[in-house]
N, C-alpha and C positions, 0 to 999 in steps of 0.2 A: 785656231783663231787667226784671222787675217791681220796683216801688218797695220792697216789703216786704223782699225778699232783698238789694236794694242797700243799704238802710239797716241791715238786721240783720247783714250780714256783709261788705259790700264785696265781694260774691261773685257771680261770673258762673255760667252754667249748669254749666260744668265747674269746680267750685269749687277743686279742687286746683291748677288752673293759676294761680290768683291768691292762694292761701293754704292751704298744707298743710305737713306736715312729716314727720319720721321718728321711729320709736320702736324700741327694742330689743325683739326677740321672744324669749320664754323658750325656744322650741323650737330656737334657734340659727339661725333664718332670717336673711337679710340685711335690714337696715332698709329699709322701704318696699317690700318684696316681697310680692305677693299670691299665695298658693299655693292651688290647689284642695284641697278637703277630702281627696281621695285621694292628694295629694302629687305628682300627675303634671302635667306642663305640655304634654302633647301636644295638637295641634289637634283630635284626635279625642275629646277628653274629653266633648264634648256628644253623642257617638254613642249609639245604642241598646245595650242589654245585656239579657241574658235575665232579669236580676233587676230590671229597670227598674220603678219604682213607677208605678201608675196613679193619676193625679190626679183624673180625672173620667170619667164614663161616661153616655151617653144613647143609647137605642135601639140598644144593642149597639156603639156607637162609643166607643172608649176613647182618652183623651188621656193619653199617658205623660209622665213627667217629662223624658225626653230630648227629646221633641218640643216641650215647653213652654219649656224653659230658653233655647234660642237666641232665641225670640220675646221672652221677657221681658228677656233681656240687651240685645237690640237696641232695645227700646222705651224702657226707662228704667234698665237695669242699670248703665251707667257712672255716671250721676249718683248713684244710690243707693250704689254701691260707693265713690265718692270721698267722699261725705258721711260714711260710716261710717269710712273711713280717716282723714278729717280729724278726726273726734271722737276716735278712738283714739290718734292721734298727739299731739293736744293733751293728752289724759289722761296719756299717758306722759311728756310734757314736764313737765307739772305735778307728776307723781309724783316726778320727780327732785328737785324742790324741796320735797317733802313737802306739796304742796298737794292737797287734795281738795275736792270740791263736794258739796252736799246738794240734795235736791229743792227746798228753799226757795230755794237759789241759782238753780236753773234757772227756778223760778217768777218770781223777781225779774227775771231776764233777759228773760223773756217779757213781763212787764208793761212793762218799759222799752222793749222793741222796739215793742210795740203803741202805747204813748204817743207814740213818735216817728213812727209811721206814720199813725195815726188822730188827728191833732192837733186836729181840730175836733169829735171825738166825745166821749162821756162814757165813763168807765171801765166802768160797768155794761153798756155796749153793745159793749165790745171783743170779747168771745167770739163774739157773733153776727156781728159784722163780719168777724172772722177766719175763721170757718167759711165765710162767703159768699165771701170773697176767695180762700181756698185752693181752694174748689170751682171758681171761675172760672179759676184758674191751673192746675188739675189737679195740685195738690200735696197729698199725703196728710198727715194729722195726724202720722204717724210721721216723715216727712221733716222736718217743721217742728220736732218735738221733738228730733230729732238735731241740727239746727242750733242750737237753743237751748242744748243741752248743750255743744256746741262753743264757743259764745260765752261761756258761763258759765265754762268752763275758762280761756279766754283772759283774761277780765276778772279772774279770781282771780289769774292770774299777774302782771298788770300793776298790780294794785290798790295795792300798796305804793309802787311807783315813781311812780305818778300823783299820789299824795298827798304825796310828799316835796318838800322845799324850796319850800313855798308861803309866800311872803313877803307882807307888807302891800303892797308895791309891785306885786307881780304880781296881787294881788286888785284893787287900784285900777285897774290897766291893763285887767283883764278887765271891771271895772265900766264904764269909759269905752268899751270895745269894745261892750258890750251896750246901754248907755243913751245914749251920745253920738250925735252926728250920724253917719249912715251913708249909704253910696252903693250903689246897685245897678247893676252894669255887665254888659255882654256882652263877651266876650273872644275874640279869634282868636289863638291861639298858633301861631307858625310856626317852621320850622326854620332858614330862611335868608332872605337879602334877595331872592332870586329868587321865593320864595313870597310874600313881602311885596308885591312889585311886581304879581304876578298878582292877589292879593287886592284890592289898591288899584284895579286896573283894573276888576275886577268890581264893586266898590262904587261907582265914580265914572263908569261908562259913561254918556255923555251921552244915549244913546238909550233904554237899558233897563237901568238898574243893578239888580244883584241885592240883595235885602234883606240887611242885616247878618247876621241870624240864619241865612239860607240859606248865605251864604259861610262862616260859622262851622261849620255842620253839614258842609259839604263839605271844609273845609280845616284846621280847628283840630286840633292834635295832642294836646289834652287831653280827658279824659272829658266835660267840660262841653259839648263839641261836640254831644253827643246832645240837649242842651236848647238848641241854638242859641247856645251860648257863654255862657249866663246863669250868673252866679255868685251865691251867697247874699249879701245885703247885708252890708257890713263897714264898720267905723269906720276913721278915718284912722290910728290906732295899732294896728290889729288885728295880733295876732301871727301870723295866718295868711298875711299878705302882707308883702313887703318894703316898706321906706319908699319905694323908687323906684317900685314899682307903685302904692302907695296915693296918693302925691303926684300922680302922673300922672292917676289917676282923679278925685281931688278937684279937679284943675285944670280939668276939663271941665264945661261946662254941660249940663244934662239935654237929651238928644236929639242931642248932638254926637258926632262920631267923631274920634278922635285923628288928626292929620295925619302925625305922625312915629311910627314904631314905638318901643315901649319895650323895651329889651333887659334881660331879667331871668331868672335861673335857667335859662339855656340856651336860651331862646326869644325870638323877636321878637313883641311883643304889639301888636295893634291893638285898641283898646277903644272901646266906645260906652256912654255913661252913660244909663241908662234913667230913673232918678229919684234925688232926694235925699230922705232920711228925716230929719225933724226929731228932735232929741234928746228923750228922754223925761224928764219932770220927776219925779225921785225922789231921795231922800236916800240917800247912800252907807251910812250907819249902819243904815238900815232894811232894806237888802237885802244887807248884807255877807256874812251866812252863806250865803244862796242863791247869791250870786255865787261864793263859794269852792267850793261844790259843783259849780257849772256849770264852773268852771275845771278841777276834778279830772276831771269827766266828759269834757270835751274832751280833756284829756291822755290819759285812759284810751283813748278812741277812737283817738287817733293812735298810741299804743303798741300797741294791738291790731292796727291796720292794719300796723304795722311787723313785728309778730310773724308775721302771715300771710304777708307778703312773704318774710321770712327763712325760714320753714318751707317755703314754696312753692318757692323756688329750690332747696332741697335735694331736695324731692320730685321736681321735674322731672328731676333728674339720677339719682335712685335708684329711682324707682317702676318696677316691671315688672309687667305684667298678662299672665297666661298664657292666659286664655280668648280665643280668636281674635277673636270679634265685638267685645268690649269693647276689646281691645288695638288693633284697627284704628281704632276710633272715637277712642280716646284719642290715638293718633299723629296722626290727622287734625286734631283740635282743638288739639293742641300746635302743629302747623304753622300753623294759622289764627291762633293767638294770637301768632305771631312772624313777621309778614310780612317779606319780603325788601325791602331798601332800594329795589330797582328799582320796586316798586309805588308808592312815593312819587312818583318821577319820572313814572310812568304817569298818576297822578292829576293832576299839574300839566299834562301834555300834554292830558289830557281837558278840563280847565278852559279851557286856551288855545283848544282847538277849539270849545268852547261860545261863547267870546267872539268868535272869528273868524266863526263862523256867524251870531251875532247882528248883528255889524257888516255882513256881506255882505247879510243879508236886509233891513236897514234903509237901506242906501245907495241913493240914487235912481239909476235906470238912465237912460242917454241915449236920447232918442227920435229923434235925428238919425243919419243914416248918411253915411259918407264917399263922395263921388262917385267913380266910376271915372275914371281918367285917360283923356282923349280920345285916340283913335287919330290 
């Protein structure tokens, strides 16, 4: 998944699998149900009909709507369908609370997203960079606009909660987190001690140890595995991490790997410190206002993520797609997003096989043979 959509929505290709919800339908339909315009759910809905519209013609060759729809559905129909559902459900959820958004809200969401993505660019260059990026990713302007509307609804819903109960102490803690000494680590999060032992063997193999980031990519159970276990730099008192995790990280020297796993939040963590970042010299009073806004923004992002998860869980249970092509793809992606536990064991066995093969290929072979016993 590309960086833009990861930052913008915490959203994978089938966005509803990680963040969507349900909304009441004025026609009396079930929440989360997608019904064809003709009201039928038969698998033959994409078939030809005598009144089928002609979409294009060349040299006497006609392309009908019935011919085109299955191709369109298979190519990108599910992603677009889920994007629209996502937006409409968020809109309905906001409507229950009397919340509406304006074009200005959508534009503000777009600017915020682009600022987070193109961090090293200038604001006047954002539009050109976005057009180039969307073209490279084969994403339409329409799809991106739908995503921005969806995020704008979510942000409007969590805005009040994100700004509530902001105390002087919490702002100072955020200041220390932003400007104090920070550490950057790679983390391998594992489910049990068996996985820990396997990871440690791979890391410490005397003949050909695997790099830390490679083991993280293969074994870590958290999304950071995609980046070799790398976590964003954090301060000792960062609210994003527990004191147990932070203290363990700050106890390590740069370049070193923890010898004992840290048990925290349901995982066993092996970590490697990449670097220490010196504190920034700045006065609290000079940046107090911006720090407060940063704290609100971080809270809003967390609340938006929670809302996606909440709505997504309901959608997974309630959503029904009647068009056969998109329905099959949706079911396939749901199954892929929820791997069976046996797959974890299979992964460990594969890693053990890699290790055994490495040991066998590096072990010296004997050049002597045993003499046959004399008759």
